[in-house]
DONU-490614 format. One record per atom (N, C-alpha, C): x, y, z; residue in three letters. Coordinates in steps of 0.05 Angstrom, whole numbers, padded with zeros to 5 digits, always signed. Atoms other than C-alpha are relative to their C-alpha. Last residue first. Layout:
<filos>
XYZAla/...
</filos>
This chain:
<filos>
+00022+00014+00012Unk/-03418-01232+01488Unk/+00009-00028-00009Unk/-00005+00029-00003Unk/-03365-01207+01536Unk/-00024-00016-00011Unk/-00027+00006+00008Unk/-03360-01133+01518Unk/+00008-00029+00003Unk/-00007-00010+00027Unk/-03434-01117+01517Unk/+00027-00010-00009Unk/+00017+00012+00020Unk/-03456-01159+01576Unk/+00009+00006-00028Unk/-00006+00028-00002Unk/-03399-01140+01622Unk/-00016-00016-00020Unk/-00024+00007+00016Unk/-03405-01069+01598Unk/+00007-00029+00001Unk/-00024-00002-00016Unk/-03477-01068+01626Unk/+00025-00007-00017Unk/-00017-00019+00012Unk/-03532-01059+01575Unk/+00026+00005+00015Unk/-00007+00009+00027Unk/-03568-01123+01594Unk/+00018+00019-00015Unk/+00019-00008+00020Unk/-03564-01102+01667Unk/+00009-00009-00027Unk/-00005-00024+00016Unk/-03517-01140+01712Unk/-00022+00005-00020Unk/-00001+00006+00029Unk/-03548-01190+01761Unk/+00006+00026-00016Unk/+00009-00024+00015Unk/-03531-01178+01834Unk/+00004-00005-00030Unk/+00022+00007+00018Unk/-03527-01246+01869Unk/-00011+00023-00015Unk/+00025-00011-00010Unk/-03486-01219+01928Unk/-00024-00007-00018Unk/+00001-00001-00029Unk/-03421-01260+01921Unk/-00028+00010+00011Unk/-00007+00025-00012Unk/-03420-01284+01849Unk/-00005+00000+00031Unk/+00019+00021+00008Unk/-03459-01226+01821Unk/+00006-00026+00014Unk/+00025-00003-00013Unk/-03422-01175+01863Unk/-00021-00020-00009Unk/+00000+00006-00029Unk/-03354-01201+01844Unk/-00028+00001+00012Unk/-00008+00028-00004Unk/-03362-01205+01769Unk/-00002-00008+00029Unk/+00023+00017+00007Unk/-03401-01139+01768Unk/+00007-00030+00004Unk/+00020-00002-00022Unk/-03346-01102+01805Unk/-00023-00019-00005Unk/-00011+00013-00024Unk/-03292-01127+01757Unk/-00021+00000+00023Unk/+00000+00029+00005Unk/-03335-01109+01697Unk/+00010-00015+00024Unk/+00028+00009-00002Unk/-03350-01039+01724Unk/-00001-00031-00003Unk/+00006+00001-00028Unk/-03275-01028+01733Unk/-00028-00011+00005Unk/-00017+00021-00012Unk/-03260-01045+01661Unk/-00006-00004+00029Unk/+00012+00026+00009Unk/-03318-01002+01638Unk/+00015-00023+00012Unk/+00023+00004-00018Unk/-03291-00944+01680Unk/-00014-00026-00008Unk/-00009+00004-00027Unk/-03223-00948+01645Unk/-00023-00007+00019Unk/-00011+00027-00003Unk/-03254-00958+01577Unk/+00010-00006+00028Unk/+00020+00021+00003Unk/-03297-00896+01586Unk/+00011-00028+00002Unk/+00015+00005-00025Unk/-03243-00850+01614Unk/-00019-00023-00003Unk/-00017+00014-00020Unk/-03195-00854+01555Unk/-00016-00008+00024Unk/-00011+00024+00013Unk/-03241-00838+01497Unk/+00018-00016+00019Unk/+00020+00022+00000Unk/-03279-00789+01542Unk/+00012-00026-00011Unk/-00012+00024-00012Unk/-03219-00745+01558Unk/-00017-00025-00003Unk/-00021+00009+00018Unk/-03241-00689+01510Unk/+00014-00025+00010Unk/+00010+00020+00018Unk/-03305-00684+01550Unk/+00021-00011-00019Unk/+00003-00007+00028Unk/-03267-00646+01602Unk/-00009-00023-00017Unk/-00016-00022+00010Unk/-03279-00668+01674Unk/-00005+00005-00030Unk/-00028+00007+00004Unk/-03301-00737+01698Unk/+00017+00023-00011Unk/-00003-00024+00016Unk/-03367-00722+01730Unk/+00030+00002-00005Unk/-00025-00015-00002Unk/-03372-00794+01752Unk/-00002+00024-00018Unk/-00006-00018+00022Unk/-03438-00830+01766Unk/+00026+00015+00006Unk/+00016+00005+00024Unk/-03464-00888+01807Unk/+00008+00017-00024Unk/+00013-00022+00013Unk/-03417-00894+01866Unk/-00013-00007-00026Unk/+00029+00002+00001Unk/-03404-00958+01904Unk/-00015+00022-00014Unk/+00012-00006-00026Unk/-03333-00946+01928Unk/-00031+00001-00001Unk/-00012+00019-00019Unk/-03302-00980+01867Unk/-00013+00003+00028Unk/+00015+00024+00001Unk/-03350-00940+01823Unk/+00011-00022+00019Unk/+00028-00005-00004Unk/-03321-00874+01847Unk/-00016-00026-00001Unk/+00007+00000-00028Unk/-03249-00893+01857Unk/-00030+00001+00005Unk/+00006+00027-00008Unk/-03244-00912+01783Unk/-00007-00002+00030Unk/+00029+00005-00001Unk/-03250-00838+01768Unk/-00007-00028+00008Unk/+00010-00006-00027Unk/-03177-00825+01787Unk/-00030-00007+00002Unk/+00001+00025-00016Unk/-03156-00861+01723Unk/-00012+00005+00028Unk/+00021+00018+00011Unk/-03173-00801+01678Unk/-00004-00024+00019Unk/+00026-00013+00001Unk/-03136-00750+01720Unk/-00021-00019-00009Unk/+00010+00000-00027Unk/-03078-00797+01735Unk/-00028+00012+00001Unk/+00007+00028-00006Unk/-03068-00808+01660Unk/-00012-00002+00028Unk/+00025+00006+00014Unk/-03072-00733+01647Unk/-00009-00029+00006Unk/+00022-00013-00014Unk/-03020-00721+01701Unk/-00027-00006-00013Unk/+00012+00019-00019Unk/-02973-00772+01670Unk/-00024+00012+00014Unk/+00012+00022+00015Unk/-02958-00728+01611Unk/-00015-00019+00018Unk/+00023-00009+00016Unk/-02948-00666+01654Unk/-00013-00022-00016Unk/+00004+00023+00017Unk/-02905-00699+01708Unk/-00023+00006-00019Unk/-00027+00009+00007Unk/-02876-00641+01748Unk/-00001-00024-00020Unk/-00009-00017+00023Unk/-02946-00611+01744Unk/+00029-00007-00007Unk/+00001+00016+00024Unk/-02966-00670+01789Unk/+00008+00016-00025Unk/-00025+00015+00002Unk/-02940-00630+01849Unk/+00000-00017-00025Unk/-00021-00014+00015Unk/-02996-00581+01836Unk/+00025-00016-00003Unk/-00024+00012-00011Unk/-03051-00629+01858Unk/+00024+00011-00015Unk/-00011-00018-00021Unk/-03109-00582+01842Unk/+00025-00012+00013Unk/-00006-00026+00012Unk/-03125-00617+01776Unk/+00013+00019+00020Unk/-00024+00003+00016Unk/-03121-00685+01811Unk/+00009+00027-00012Unk/-00022+00003-00019Unk/-03170-00664+01865Unk/+00026-00003-00016Unk/-00007-00027-00010Unk/-03218-00638+01811Unk/+00024-00002+00020Unk/-00022-00011+00016Unk/-03216-00707+01779Unk/+00009+00027+00009Unk/-00026+00005-00013Unk/-03257-00732+01838Unk/+00023+00010-00017Unk/-00019-00009+00020Unk/-03319-00698+01809Unk/+00028-00004+00012Unk/-00014-00025-00005Unk/-03371-00736+01849Unk/+00018+00007-00023Unk/-00024-00002+00016Unk/-03420-00794+01853Unk/+00015+00026+00007Unk/-00022-00017-00010Unk/-03483-00816+01887Unk/+00024-00001-00018Unk/-00025+00001+00017Unk/-03550-00845+01865Unk/+00020+00020+00011Unk/+00001-00016+00024Unk/-03599-00846+01924Unk/+00026-00003-00016Unk/+00007+00017+00023Unk/-03608-00902+01975Unk/-00001+00015-00026Unk/+00023-00009+00015Unk/-03610-00850+02030Unk/-00009-00018-00023Unk/+00018-00018-00015Unk/-03564-00871+02087Unk/-00025+00006-00016Unk/+00013+00015-00021Unk/-03530-00931+02054Unk/-00021+00017+00015Unk/+00017+00021+00012Unk/-03516-00894+01989Unk/-00015-00016+00022Unk/+00023-00012+00012Unk/-03492-00832+02026Unk/-00019-00021-00011Unk/+00015-00011-00023Unk/-03444-00872+02070Unk/-00026+00012-00011Unk/+00016+00022-00012Unk/-03421-00914+02010Unk/-00017+00010+00024Unk/+00017+00012+00020Unk/-03401-00849+01973Unk/-00017-00023+00012Unk/+00028-00006-00005Unk/-03375-00812+02034Unk/-00019-00014-00019Unk/+00010+00014-00023Unk/-03307-00846+02033Unk/-00030+00004+00005Unk/+00002+00029+00008Unk/-03296-00821+01962Unk/-00011-00016+00024Unk/+00021+00001+00021Unk/-03311-00748+01979Unk/-00004-00028-00010Unk/+00027+00004-00012Unk/-03274-00758+02045Unk/-00022-00001-00021Unk/+00008+00028+00000Unk/-03209-00768+02007Unk/-00028-00005+00011Unk/+00011+00007+00026Unk/-03205-00693+01995Unk/-00009-00029-00002Unk/+00015+00025-00004Unk/-03196-00679+02069Unk/-00013-00009-00026Unk/+00026-00008-00012Unk/-03176-00608+02053Unk/-00018-00024+00004Unk/-00005-00013-00025Unk/-03101-00622+02041Unk/-00026+00009+00014Unk/-00018+00015-00018Unk/-03112-00637+01968Unk/+00006+00016+00025Unk/-00029-00001+00007Unk/-03170-00595+01941Unk/+00016-00018+00018Unk/-00014-00025-00007Unk/-03242-00616+01952Unk/+00029-00002-00008Unk/-00029+00004+00000Unk/-03288-00668+01921Unk/+00014+00026+00005Unk/-00016-00024-00003Unk/-03360-00653+01939Unk/+00030-00005+00004Unk/-00013-00001-00026Unk/-03401-00716+01952Unk/+00023+00020+00003Unk/-00029-00004+00006Unk/-03447-00703+01893Unk/+00014+00003+00027Unk/-00017-00012-00020Unk/-03516-00732+01908Unk/+00029+00001-00008Unk/-00026+00012+00000Unk/-03565-00743+01852Unk/+00017+00014+00020Unk/-00022-00013-00013Unk/-03639-00726+01859Unk/+00025-00018-00002Unk/-00022+00018-00004Unk/-03699-00741+01815Unk/+00024+00015+00011Unk/+00006+00029+00000Unk/-03768-00711+01813Unk/+00023-00018+00008Unk/-00018+00011+00020Unk/-03752-00639+01835Unk/-00003-00031+00000Unk/+00013+00022+00015Unk/-03814-00616+01873Unk/+00017-00011-00023Unk/+00001-00008+00028Unk/-03781-00550+01894Unk/-00012-00021-00019Unk/+00019-00022+00002Unk/-03800-00564+01966Unk/-00001+00012-00029Unk/+00027+00010-00003Unk/-03766-00632+01960Unk/-00021+00023-00003Unk/+00007+00014+00025Unk/-03703-00601+01932Unk/-00028-00011+00002Unk/+00002-00020+00021Unk/-03699-00552+01990Unk/-00010-00013-00026Unk/+00026-00014-00004Unk/-03712-00607+02040Unk/-00005+00021-00022Unk/+00022+00019+00007Unk/-03656-00649+02011Unk/-00027+00013+00004Unk/+00003+00000+00029Unk/-03610-00589+02014Unk/-00021-00019-00009Unk/-00017+00020+00013Unk/-03621-00581+02088Unk/-00006+00000-00030Unk/+00011+00027+00002Unk/-03655-00517+02109Unk/+00020-00018-00012Unk/+00022+00004-00019Unk/-03634-00448+02134Unk/-00012-00028+00000Unk/+00025-00007+00013Unk/-03567-00453+02099Unk/-00022-00006+00019Unk/-00010-00016+00023Unk/-03499-00452+02132Unk/-00023+00009-00016Unk/-00002-00028-00008Unk/-03523-00476+02200Unk/+00013+00018-00021Unk/-00024-00004-00016Unk/-03507-00547+02177Unk/+00004+00029+00009Unk/-00013-00025+00009Unk/-03561-00543+02124Unk/+00024+00007+00015Unk/+00008-00024-00015Unk/-03603-00592+02164Unk/+00010+00026-00012Unk/+00022+00002-00019Unk/-03604-00659+02128Unk/-00010+00026+00011Unk/+00023+00011+00014Unk/-03561-00651+02066Unk/-00025+00000+00018Unk/+00009-00021+00018Unk/-03512-00606+02102Unk/-00024-00009-00016Unk/+00013-00023-00015Unk/-03509-00655+02160Unk/-00010+00021-00019Unk/+00027+00008-00008Unk/-03496-00716+02115Unk/-00014+00024+00013Unk/+00015+00000+00025Unk/-03436-00680+02085Unk/-00029-00008+00005Unk/+00006-00028+00006Unk/-03410-00665+02155Unk/-00016+00002-00026Unk/+00021-00009-00018Unk/-03416-00738+02173Unk/-00008+00028-00005Unk/+00026+00011+00009Unk/-03376-00756+02111Unk/-00023+00008+00018Unk/+00002+00029-00003Unk/-03321-00709+02136Unk/-00026-00010-00012Unk/-00004+00014+00026Unk/-03312-00639+02108Unk/-00002-00030+00001Unk/-00007+00028-00006Unk/-03341-00604+02169Unk/+00001-00015-00026Unk/-00007+00002-00028Unk/-03351-00528+02172Unk/+00010-00028+00007Unk/-00025-00014-00005Unk/-03350-00515+02097Unk/+00010-00002+00029Unk/+00004-00013-00026Unk/-03402-00570+02086Unk/+00026+00014+00007Unk/-00023-00014-00010Unk/-03405-00591+02013Unk/-00007+00015+00026Unk/-00002+00003-00029Unk/-03457-00643+01998Unk/+00025+00012+00011Unk/-00029+00001-00008Unk/-03470-00619+01927Unk/+00002+00001+00030Unk/-00003-00014-00025Unk/-03542-00636+01907Unk/+00029-00004+00009Unk/-00023+00010-00015Unk/-03547-00653+01833Unk/+00002+00017+00026Unk/-00019-00019-00010Unk/-03616-00640+01804Unk/+00022-00014+00015Unk/-00018+00010-00020Unk/-03665-00678+01761Unk/+00019+00023+00009Unk/+00006+00028-00005Unk/-03725-00666+01716Unk/+00017-00012+00022Unk/-00014+00019+00017Unk/-03717-00591+01722Unk/-00008-00029+00007Unk/-00012+00024-00014Unk/-03770-00548+01756Unk/+00013-00019-00020Unk/-00011+00013+00024Unk/-03782-00479+01727Unk/+00015-00025+00009Unk/+00015-00008+00023Unk/-03826-00443+01778Unk/+00008-00014-00026Unk/+00028+00006-00004Unk/-03800-00479+01839Unk/-00017+00006-00025Unk/+00002+00029+00002Unk/-03729-00477+01813Unk/-00029-00009+00005Unk/-00002+00007+00028Unk/-03736-00402+01800Unk/-00002-00031-00004Unk/+00025-00007+00014Unk/-03762-00391+01870Unk/+00001-00008-00029Unk/+00020+00019-00009Unk/-03703-00429+01899Unk/-00027+00005-00013Unk/-00005+00026+00014Unk/-03655-00389+01857Unk/-00021-00021+00008Unk/+00010-00003+00028Unk/-03686-00324+01881Unk/+00004-00026-00016Unk/+00029+00002+00000Unk/-03676-00347+01953Unk/-00012+00002-00028Unk/+00014-00025-00009Unk/-03603-00358+01939Unk/-00030-00005+00001Unk/+00024-00007+00014Unk/-03561-00422+01935Unk/-00014+00024+00012Unk/+00000-00028+00010Unk/-03490-00420+01962Unk/-00026+00008-00014Unk/+00004-00019-00022Unk/-03499-00483+02004Unk/+00000+00029-00008Unk/-00021+00002-00021Unk/-03508-00526+01942Unk/-00005+00022+00021Unk/+00010-00013-00024Unk/-03558-00542+01887Unk/+00021-00004+00022Unk/+00009+00017-00022Unk/-03524-00558+01821Unk/-00013+00017+00021Unk/-00025+00003-00013Unk/-03518-00576+01765Unk/+00010+00027+00010Unk/-00008-00026-00009Unk/-03590-00582+01742Unk/+00025-00004+00018Unk/-00012+00005-00026Unk/-03600-00646+01702Unk/+00012+00027+00009Unk/-00021-00015-00013Unk/-03647-00627+01645Unk/+00009-00011+00027Unk/-00025+00015+00005Unk/-03686-00674+01600Unk/+00024+00013+00015Unk/+00005+00029-00005Unk/-03756-00654+01624Unk/+00025-00017-00006Unk/-00003+00008-00028Unk/-03732-00582+01629Unk/-00003-00029+00005Unk/-00023+00017-00004Unk/-03722-00574+01554Unk/+00003-00010+00029Unk/+00010+00027-00007Unk/-03790-00546+01535Unk/+00023-00020+00002Unk/-00007+00017+00022Unk/-03758-00485+01502Unk/-00007-00029+00005Unk/+00012-00011+00025Unk/-03792-00435+01548Unk/+00005-00018-00024Unk/+00029+00004-00002Unk/-03774-00479+01608Unk/-00014+00010-00026Unk/+00005+00029+00003Unk/-03701-00482+01589Unk/-00030-00006+00000Unk/-00004+00007+00028Unk/-03701-00407+01580Unk/-00005-00029-00006Unk/+00022-00012+00015Unk/-03729-00394+01649Unk/+00001-00008-00029Unk/+00024+00015-00006Unk/-03680-00442+01681Unk/-00024+00010-00015Unk/-00001+00025+00014Unk/-03622-00409+01644Unk/-00025-00017+00006Unk/+00006-00005+00028Unk/-03643-00340+01668Unk/+00001-00026-00016Unk/+00029-00007+00002Unk/-03645-00362+01741Unk/-00008+00003-00029Unk/+00016+00024-00007Unk/-03577-00397+01737Unk/-00030+00006-00005Unk/+00001+00016+00024Unk/-03547-00336+01702Unk/-00016-00025+00004Unk/+00017-00013+00020Unk/-03566-00292+01760Unk/-00003-00017-00025Unk/+00029+00002-00008Unk/-03537-00341+01811Unk/-00019+00013-00020Unk/+00011-00027-00006Unk/-03470-00347+01773Unk/-00030-00002+00007Unk/-00009-00009-00027Unk/-03443-00418+01779Unk/-00012+00027+00008Unk/-00001-00029-00002Unk/-03478-00455+01722Unk/+00008+00008+00028Unk/-00018-00007-00022Unk/-03471-00528+01700Unk/+00003+00031+00000Unk/-00006-00029+00002Unk/-03529-00552+01657Unk/+00015+00008+00025Unk/-00004-00014-00025Unk/-03531-00628+01648Unk/+00007+00029-00006Unk/-00024-00016+00000Unk/-03560-00666+01589Unk/+00001+00015+00027Unk/-00002-00022-00019Unk/-03612-00721+01582Unk/+00026+00015-00004Unk/-00024-00001-00018Unk/-03620-00762+01519Unk/-00001+00024+00019Unk/+00005+00018-00023Unk/-03687-00780+01485Unk/+00022+00002+00021Unk/+00024-00007-00015Unk/-03687-00720+01438Unk/-00004-00017+00025Unk/+00024+00015+00009Unk/-03615-00732+01416Unk/-00024+00005+00019Unk/+00005+00021-00019Unk/-03566-00676+01437Unk/-00026-00015-00008Unk/-00022+00020-00002Unk/-03543-00636+01377Unk/-00006-00024+00018Unk/-00006+00011+00026Unk/-03599-00589+01352Unk/+00020-00023+00001Unk/+00024+00009+00014Unk/-03632-00575+01418Unk/+00006-00013-00026Unk/+00010+00024-00014Unk/-03566-00571+01455Unk/-00024-00012-00015Unk/-00019+00021+00006Unk/-03538-00522+01404Unk/-00009-00026+00012Unk/+00007+00007+00028Unk/-03600-00478+01411Unk/+00018-00023-00009Unk/+00025+00016-00001Unk/-03589-00481+01487Unk/-00009-00008-00029Unk/-00006+00026-00011Unk/-03517-00459+01478Unk/-00025-00018+00001Unk/-00016+00016+00019Unk/-03534-00402+01431Unk/+00005-00028+00010Unk/+00016+00006+00023Unk/-03590-00375+01475Unk/+00015-00018-00020Unk/+00021+00019-00005Unk/-03549-00378+01539Unk/-00015-00009-00025Unk/-00006+00026+00013Unk/-03484-00347+01515Unk/-00024-00019+00002Unk/+00001-00003+00029Unk/-03505-00274+01529Unk/+00007-00025-00015Unk/+00027-00001+00010Unk/-03523-00292+01601Unk/-00001+00001-00031Unk/+00011-00026+00003Unk/-03452-00313+01617Unk/-00028-00001-00012Unk/-00013-00020-00017Unk/-03415-00374+01644Unk/-00015+00027-00001Unk/+00009-00026+00011Unk/-03455-00433+01619Unk/+00009+00022+00018Unk/-00005-00023-00018Unk/-03420-00499+01631Unk/-00008+00025-00014Unk/-00006-00026+00012Unk/-03453-00555+01592Unk/+00004+00021+00021Unk/+00004-00019-00021Unk/-03449-00627+01619Unk/+00009+00028-00011Unk/-00015-00025+00005Unk/-03458-00679+01564Unk/-00008+00021+00021Unk/+00015-00025-00003Unk/-03484-00745+01592Unk/+00019+00023-00005Unk/-00015-00025+00001Unk/-03457-00813+01571Unk/-00020+00024+00002Unk/+00015-00023+00010Unk/-03482-00882+01590Unk/+00015+00026+00002Unk/+00003-00021-00021Unk/-03429-00936+01600Unk/-00015+00024-00012Unk/+00025+00004-00016Unk/-03443-00993+01551Unk/-00003+00020+00022Unk/-00005+00011-00026Unk/-03372-00997+01524Unk/-00025-00007+00016Unk/-00019+00023+00001Unk/-03379-00989+01449Unk/+00003-00013+00027Unk/+00013+00022+00014Unk/-03441-00945+01452Unk/+00018-00025+00001Unk/+00022+00009-00018Unk/-03409-00899+01503Unk/-00013-00025-00011Unk/-00014+00017-00019Unk/-03346-00895+01459Unk/-00020-00010+00021Unk/-00011+00024+00013Unk/-03390-00869+01403Unk/+00013-00019+00019Unk/+00022+00019+00005Unk/-03430-00822+01447Unk/+00009-00026-00013Unk/+00008+00011-00026Unk/-03365-00790+01472Unk/-00023-00020-00004Unk/-00021+00019-00009Unk/-03338-00782+01401Unk/-00008-00013+00027Unk/+00002+00024+00017Unk/-03403-00749+01379Unk/+00020-00022+00008Unk/+00024+00014-00009Unk/-03400-00702+01438Unk/-00004-00025-00016Unk/-00006+00013-00026Unk/-03328-00683+01422Unk/-00024-00015+00011Unk/-00018+00023+00004Unk/-03345-00671+01349Unk/+00006-00014+00026Unk/+00016+00021+00013Unk/-03404-00626+01367Unk/+00017-00025-00005Unk/+00018+00012-00020Unk/-03362-00586+01416Unk/-00016-00023-00012Unk/-00016+00017-00017Unk/-03307-00573+01365Unk/-00018-00015+00020Unk/-00010+00021+00017Unk/-03358-00546+01316Unk/+00017-00020+00015Unk/+00018+00022+00001Unk/-03394-00509+01371Unk/+00008-00022-00019Unk/-00007+00012+00026Unk/-03336-00464+01389Unk/-00017-00025-00003Unk/+00000+00029+00004Unk/-03368-00424+01445Unk/+00007-00008-00028Unk/+00022+00007+00019Unk/-03346-00351+01450Unk/+00001-00030-00005Unk/+00007-00021+00018Unk/-03299-00345+01511Unk/-00024-00008-00017Unk/-00016-00023-00008Unk/-03275-00409+01541Unk/-00004+00022-00021Unk/-00005-00019+00021Unk/-03330-00461+01534Unk/+00016+00024+00011Unk/-00007-00025-00014Unk/-03323-00515+01587Unk/+00008+00021-00021Unk/-00006-00019+00021Unk/-03360-00574+01557Unk/+00004+00027+00012Unk/+00005-00029+00000Unk/-03357-00626+01612Unk/+00008+00015-00025Unk/-00023-00015+00011Unk/-03364-00701+01606Unk/-00007+00029-00004Unk/+00008-00027+00008Unk/-03413-00739+01651Unk/+00025+00015-00009Unk/-00023-00018+00003Unk/-03404-00814+01657Unk/-00008+00026-00012Unk/+00007-00021+00019Unk/-03458-00861+01683Unk/+00023+00021+00000Unk/-00006-00026-00010Unk/-03430-00924+01717Unk/-00006+00021-00022Unk/-00027-00011+00005Unk/-03462-00987+01690Unk/+00002+00028+00011Unk/+00000-00019+00023Unk/-03524-01015+01724Unk/+00029+00010-00004Unk/+00024+00003+00015Unk/-03527-01078+01769Unk/+00000+00018-00026Unk/+00000+00023+00018Unk/-03457-01086+01794Unk/-00025-00004-00016Unk/-00023+00003+00016Unk/-03464-01039+01853Unk/+00000-00026-00016Unk/-00022+00014-00013Unk/-03536-01037+01877Unk/+00024+00000-00018Unk/+00002+00029-00005Unk/-03583-00986+01847Unk/+00025-00011+00014Unk/+00006+00006-00028Unk/-03569-00918+01816Unk/+00000-00030+00004Unk/-00024+00002-00018Unk/-03573-00898+01744Unk/-00009-00004+00028Unk/+00007+00010-00027Unk/-03620-00905+01684Unk/+00026+00000+00017Unk/-00022+00010-00017Unk/-03611-00865+01620Unk/-00010-00007+00028Unk/-00006+00028+00006Unk/-03660-00857+01563Unk/+00021-00012+00018Unk/-00002+00006+00029Unk/-03691-00793+01589Unk/+00004-00029-00005Unk/+00001-00027+00011Unk/-03675-00789+01663Unk/+00003-00003-00030Unk/-00002-00001+00029Unk/-03691-00855+01698Unk/-00003+00029-00009Unk/+00015-00021+00013Unk/-03679-00867+01771Unk/+00005+00000-00030Unk/-00008-00003+00028Unk/-03659-00930+01807Unk/-00017+00021-00013Unk/+00018-00011+00020Unk/-03667-00924+01883Unk/+00014+00001-00028Unk/-00014-00019+00018Unk/-03626-00970+01927Unk/-00018+00009-00022Unk/+00011+00003+00027Unk/-03663-01003+01985Unk/+00012+00022-00018Unk/+00021-00019+00007Unk/-03617-00995+02045Unk/-00009-00006-00029Unk/+00024+00010-00012Unk/-03577-01058+02062Unk/-00024+00018-00006Unk/+00012-00017-00020Unk/-03523-01039+02012Unk/-00025-00012+00011Unk/+00029+00005+00004Unk/-03477-01086+01974Unk/-00013+00014+00024Unk/+00021-00003-00020Unk/-03405-01062+01968Unk/-00027-00012-00010Unk/+00025+00002+00015Unk/-03339-01074+01935Unk/-00023-00004+00019Unk/
</filos>
């Protein structure tokens, strides 16, 4: 459990605050909606409602992360966001195709949704056209993925943020600054087993101490790629959900925990860990938990 000497930035996106010293704010949890083929919005709406319900019970803020795969799904998904996500709540847009990224940013701007958008993500694969699109259609926040293909260590992650590590002309932090993105979150880039996957967890306190910015990752990706766990199909889901406790234990602020369908399991697990961290950091470092922290809500 950590307390950082660097001043820790607390950012606010919509009605959600994240960052700061461990034990102060609850861990923010981001659940993914990975539409396979034509989006089934009835199932998605129920999953989002369930996530918001468990968020209210535990105190851990919830953010829906929408994966948009194709251009022809953009309008329908954004219409669903407008009608389903509360006006004060942020949401995340997860896009991999560079062309789709540009079109999504334009549409978000046209529909006045950028002020609640977390852009997922800026990484070493970004294009010049994507940078121009971000400058012209600036989201409220962006996730910077600290993936360095040449050096997967925490130092390598710092390098890609600072200089681009000779993979991109500029460091990702400089790119975000030139795009005037108000709020930045650092994703420490969880890799597959055998590719120094543990460095994504070890990098969390390094990033926090270096920049004071909110940090987190998608550690569940390591579980999904651990093929040996396929011998234990029932237990694999438990490991997947429980893996996220590594994030707040190592000082992280947010967990991109995978499919939103796991929310009912993930939230109590993370709340339990947040409570342990808060008990220690308040007694040892004097960090007071926020009034909406799980320790406040669940121990009234």
